[in-house]
C-alpha positions in Angstrom: 37.4 -96.4 74.4 33.8 -98.3 75.2 30.8 -97.1 72.9 28.7 -95.8 75.8 31.1 -95.4 78.5 30.4 -92.7 80.8 33.3 -89.5 80.0 34.3 -86.1 81.2 33.5 -82.7 79.3 35.8 -80.4 79.8 37.3 -77.2 79.1 40.1 -75.6 77.0 41.1 -74.6 81.0 40.5 -78.2 82.7 37.3 -76.9 83.8 34.4 -79.4 84.6 31.4 -79.1 81.9 29.4 -82.2 82.2 29.3 -86.2 82.6 28.3 -88.2 79.3 27.8 -90.8 77.3 30.3 -91.4 74.5 30.0 -92.2 71.2 31.9 -92.8 68.2 30.0 -93.6 65.9 27.4 -90.9 65.9 27.4 -86.9 65.1 26.5 -86.2 68.2 29.4 -87.7 69.8 28.9 -87.1 73.6 24.8 -87.1 75.3 24.7 -85.6 78.7 24.6 -87.4 82.0 24.8 -84.8 83.8 26.1 -81.3 84.8 27.1 -82.2 88.3 30.4 -82.3 89.3 29.6 -83.9 92.2 26.5 -86.2 90.2 28.0 -89.6 89.7 26.7 -91.7 86.3 26.7 -95.2 88.7 23.0 -97.4 89.5 21.7 -95.2 91.7 22.1 -92.4 89.3 19.5 -94.8 86.9 17.6 -95.3 90.0 17.2 -91.4 90.5 16.3 -91.0 86.6 14.1 -92.8 86.7 11.6 -92.5 89.7 11.9 -89.0 89.0 10.5 -89.7 85.3 7.5 -92.1 87.4 6.8 -89.6 90.0 5.8 -87.1 87.5 3.5 -89.4 85.2 2.0 -90.3 88.5 1.5 -86.4 89.9 0.4 -86.0 86.5 -2.5 -88.7 86.7 -1.2 -90.5 84.4 -0.1 -93.7 86.3 -1.2 -95.7 89.3 1.5 -97.8 90.3 -0.9 -100.2 92.4 -3.8 -99.9 89.6 -2.3 -99.3 86.6 -2.4 -103.7 85.8 -5.6 -104.2 87.1 -7.5 -101.5 84.8 -5.0 -102.0 81.5 -4.0 -98.2 81.3 -0.8 -97.6 79.3 1.5 -94.9 79.0 4.7 -93.5 78.6 7.2 -93.4 81.1 10.6 -92.3 80.2 10.6 -89.9 77.7 14.8 -89.8 76.5 16.0 -86.1 76.3 12.7 -84.5 78.3 13.4 -87.0 81.5 17.0 -86.4 81.3 17.9 -89.7 80.0 19.0 -89.2 76.3 18.0 -92.1 74.0 15.7 -94.3 76.4 12.5 -94.7 76.0 9.7 -97.1 77.7 5.7 -97.1 77.8 4.0 -99.2 80.4 0.9 -101.5 78.4 -1.0 -102.7 81.3 1.4 -105.4 82.7 3.7 -105.4 80.1 7.0 -102.7 79.5 8.4 -102.3 75.9 12.1 -100.4 76.2 14.0 -99.2 73.1 17.8 -98.4 73.6 18.3 -95.6 70.7 21.2 -94.3 72.1 25.1 -95.6 72.8 24.4 -95.4 76.2 21.4 -96.0 77.5 23.2 -99.3 75.4 25.5 -99.3 77.5 23.5 -99.2 80.7 20.4 -101.7 79.3 20.8 -104.4 82.1 21.0 -101.5 85.0 18.0 -99.4 83.1 16.3 -103.2 82.9 17.3 -104.5 86.8 15.7 -101.0 88.0 12.6 -101.0 86.0 11.2 -104.1 87.4 12.1 -103.1 91.0 10.9 -99.9 90.2 7.3 -101.0 88.2 6.9 -104.5 89.9 6.6 -105.3 86.3 8.2 -108.4 84.8 7.7 -108.4 81.5 9.7 -106.5 79.4 9.9 -106.2 75.4 12.6 -104.6 73.5 11.3 -103.1 70.4 15.5 -100.6 69.8 14.0 -101.3 66.1 14.5 -97.8 65.1 16.8 -96.7 63.0 17.8 -94.1 65.3 20.2 -97.2 67.0 22.0 -97.2 63.0 22.9 -93.5 63.5 24.7 -94.5 66.2 26.4 -97.5 65.2 24.5 -99.9 66.4 21.7 -102.4 64.9 18.7 -102.7 64.8 17.2 -105.1 67.9 13.9 -106.6 69.1 13.0 -109.6 71.4 12.1 -110.8 74.6 14.4 -108.8 77.8 12.5 -110.1 80.5 9.4 -112.3 81.4 6.9 -113.6 79.2 5.0 -111.5 76.4 1.2 -111.9 75.7 0.7 -111.0 71.8 -1.5 -109.0 71.0 -2.7 -107.6 74.2 -6.0 -105.3 76.0 -5.2 -101.9 77.5 -7.9 -99.0 77.8 -7.7 -95.7 77.1 -9.8 -93.0 78.2 -13.3 -96.1 78.0 -12.4 -97.5 75.3 -10.4 -100.8 74.8 -7.8 -101.3 72.5 -5.8 -104.4 71.2 -2.6 -103.7 70.3 0.8 -105.8 68.8 3.8 -104.9 71.5 5.8 -107.3 68.7 4.9 -105.9 65.2 3.2 -102.8 66.0 3.6 -99.1 65.2 6.6 -97.2 67.8 6.1 -99.8 70.4 3.1 -101.2 69.5 0.8 -98.1 69.9 0.8 -94.1 69.3 0.6 -93.1 72.9 1.7 -90.3 72.0 -1.9 -89.3 70.5 -4.5 -90.1 73.7 -5.6 -86.3 74.2 -6.4 -85.5 70.7 -8.2 -88.9 70.6 -10.8 -88.1 73.2 -11.2 -84.3 71.8 -11.8 -86.0 68.0 -15.2 -87.7 70.2 -16.0 -84.2 71.3 -16.1 -82.9 68.2 -17.6 -85.8 65.5 -21.7 -85.5 66.3 -23.3 -85.7 64.1 -20.4 -85.6 61.2 -19.5 -87.7 58.4 -15.8 -88.8 59.3 -12.9 -89.6 57.0 -9.9 -90.9 59.1 -6.9 -91.3 57.2 -3.6 -93.2 57.9 -6.1 -94.9 60.5 -3.3 -97.0 61.5 -5.7 -99.7 63.9 -8.4 -97.0 64.2 -8.1 -95.0 67.4 -9.2 -92.0 66.1 -12.6 -94.0 64.4 -13.1 -96.0 67.5 -13.6 -92.0 69.2 -15.5 -90.0 67.0 -17.8 -93.2 66.5 -17.9 -93.2 70.5 -19.0 -89.5 70.0 -21.7 -89.4 67.6 -20.4 -89.6 64.2 -23.1 -90.6 61.3 -20.5 -92.7 59.3 -16.7 -92.9 59.3 -14.3 -94.2 56.1 -11.2 -95.6 57.8 -8.2 -95.9 55.2 -4.9 -97.4 55.7 -1.9 -98.9 53.1 -1.9 -102.0 55.8 -5.4 -104.8 55.4 -4.1 -106.2 58.9 -4.1 -103.2 61.1 -7.5 -101.9 59.0 -8.7 -106.1 60.6 -7.5 -104.6 64.0 -9.4 -101.6 63.3 -12.7 -103.4 62.4 -12.5 -105.2 65.4 -11.5 -102.4 68.0 -15.3 -101.3 66.5 -16.8 -104.6 67.1 -15.2 -105.3 70.9 -16.4 -102.3 71.8 -20.5 -102.2 70.9 -19.4 -99.2 68.4 -22.2 -99.2 65.5 -20.0 -101.0 63.2 -22.4 -100.3 60.2 -21.4 -96.8 60.4 -17.6 -98.3 59.5 -16.3 -98.5 55.8 -12.7 -99.9 56.1 -10.4 -99.1 52.8 -7.4 -100.6 52.0 -5.3 -97.8 50.1 -2.8 -95.3 49.1 -4.8 -92.1 51.2 -3.3 -90.7 48.2 -4.6 -91.5 45.4 -7.9 -92.6 47.5 -8.1 -88.6 48.6 -8.1 -87.5 44.3 -10.6 -90.4 43.9 -13.0 -89.0 46.3 -12.2 -85.8 44.8 -13.0 -86.8 41.5 -15.9 -88.0 42.4 -16.6 -85.1 44.7 -17.7 -86.7 47.7 -17.3 -84.8 50.8 -17.3 -85.0 55.2 -17.8 -82.9 57.9 -14.8 -83.9 59.0 -11.2 -85.4 58.3 -8.8 -86.4 60.3 -4.7 -86.5 58.6 -2.5 -88.1 61.1 0.7 -89.3 58.4 3.7 -90.9 59.1 6.4 -88.6 59.7 7.2 -87.5 56.4 10.6 -86.1 57.7 13.5 -88.0 58.6 16.2 -85.5 58.6 15.6 -81.7 58.5 17.4 -82.6 54.9 14.2 -84.1 53.9 12.0 -81.3 55.4 11.8 -79.7 51.5 10.3 -82.6 50.4 8.1 -83.6 53.5 6.8 -80.1 53.0 5.5 -80.6 49.6 3.6 -83.7 51.0 2.1 -81.9 53.7 0.8 -79.5 51.7 -0.5 -81.8 49.0 -3.0 -84.5 51.3 -3.4 -80.9 53.4 -5.0 -80.0 49.9 -6.9 -82.7 49.0 -8.1 -83.1 52.3 -10.1 -79.3 52.4 -11.3 -80.0 48.9 -13.4 -83.0 50.2 -14.5 -81.0 53.7 -17.7 -79.6 53.5 -18.4 -75.6 54.6 -18.3 -75.6 58.3 -16.2 -78.7 58.2 -13.6 -79.3 60.6 -10.4 -80.2 59.7 -8.0 -81.9 62.0 -4.2 -82.2 60.5 -1.0 -83.7 62.5 2.9 -83.6 61.5 5.2 -85.8 63.6 8.4 -84.9 61.7 10.5 -82.9 63.7 12.4 -81.4 61.2 8.7 -79.6 60.5 8.6 -77.1 63.0 4.9 -75.6 64.3 5.2 -71.9 62.4 6.6 -74.0 58.9 3.6 -76.3 59.8 1.1 -73.7 59.9 2.2 -72.4 56.7 2.2 -75.2 55.0 -1.1 -75.5 55.7 -2.4 -72.1 55.1 -1.2 -72.7 51.8 -3.1 -76.1 51.1 -6.3 -73.6 52.3 -5.3 -71.2 49.9 -4.7 -73.4 46.4 -7.5 -75.3 47.8 -9.6 -72.1 47.6 -10.8 -72.9 51.1 -11.2 -70.2 54.1 -10.3 -71.5 56.6 -10.0 -70.7 60.7 -7.5 -72.3 63.8 -9.4 -73.3 66.6 -7.0 -74.7 68.5 -3.1 -76.2 68.6 -2.8 -79.9 69.0 0.6 -81.2 70.8 1.6 -85.0 72.2 -0.4 -85.8 75.7 1.5 -84.9 78.5 3.4 -88.3 79.6 5.8 -87.4 76.5 6.5 -83.8 78.7 9.4 -81.2 77.0 12.2 -80.2 78.9 12.4 -76.3 78.2 16.8 -76.9 77.5 15.3 -79.6 74.7 12.4 -77.9 72.1 13.0 -80.3 69.7 11.4 -83.1 72.2 8.0 -81.0 71.1 7.5 -83.5 67.4 3.8 -83.6 67.6 2.2 -80.3 66.3 -1.7 -80.2 64.7 -4.1 -77.9 63.9 -7.9 -78.2 64.2 -9.1 -75.9 61.1 -12.7 -75.4 60.5 -13.3 -74.3 57.1 -15.2 -71.1 57.2 
């Protein structure tokens, strides 16, 4: 049987349960397409599912078929299991689509999916960023490359009235962290008159928004010099005060200890680290990493200061993340209160039947 081929799941008594994509090399041997015995998994099935996913974004105001290309907006159009299309991710960046085929089923139907994406969106330029380790767990090789049309690299998008330079071919994830859209805006709303520290900054999304919100200064830290160069370019291209920004390339843990030892402090600190836990087996080790970095942040935070801290590790549930941050505050000798909880943007929906889809969790804490 071919990986990704549709199979029927039956009870011992022969009663129909579901139709699913078969994956012989994965711990999840069958990923459900439909529980409806009358629904076939064919071309029209994917047309309905893709249309449904995009219509949700249209109703919520994330995507407008007529203006998205002209206004250079960006959003996630298909979010895997939460859009009832397991293993399929599709992000729209202006007149480009970036797709990830992360399950055997999505890979099996790739040609059909690409044809429908072109038909439904009218976007011709599609790039494959199936370079996630998730494919290895499905027994498939990592892939990336042009699928259809041409790819401009870099391209420019607009989010919350700010312009971002995006590298679709080599950038993180599909090129950008679309899931932080509304959280970047929230940082902008809170940053006025603050000395801000932006850790794991990537291309400066939070830094740009802090400056746009009237921050007094911003220190932007990332391990990638190329990302910091793009962050500097983004700030300059948006006519934000570059003289208020300091860019430091290096290990965030090391630099925060250096700041602690020199008694440097900030009014706002943003911690948006990469995924520390790739699986549940790594949760304990990841928890230590999250605690260490939040402890250092609390020590650098001035009284009345704001910590905006995130975890994108699916294995770190929100209850555990709060306990980790609480333990970090206690060990730092800092009394702190949660004033707001943050989540992924609404174009990354969470199915009621798939709570694992709620992977991004964040806390806004104020040091009392």
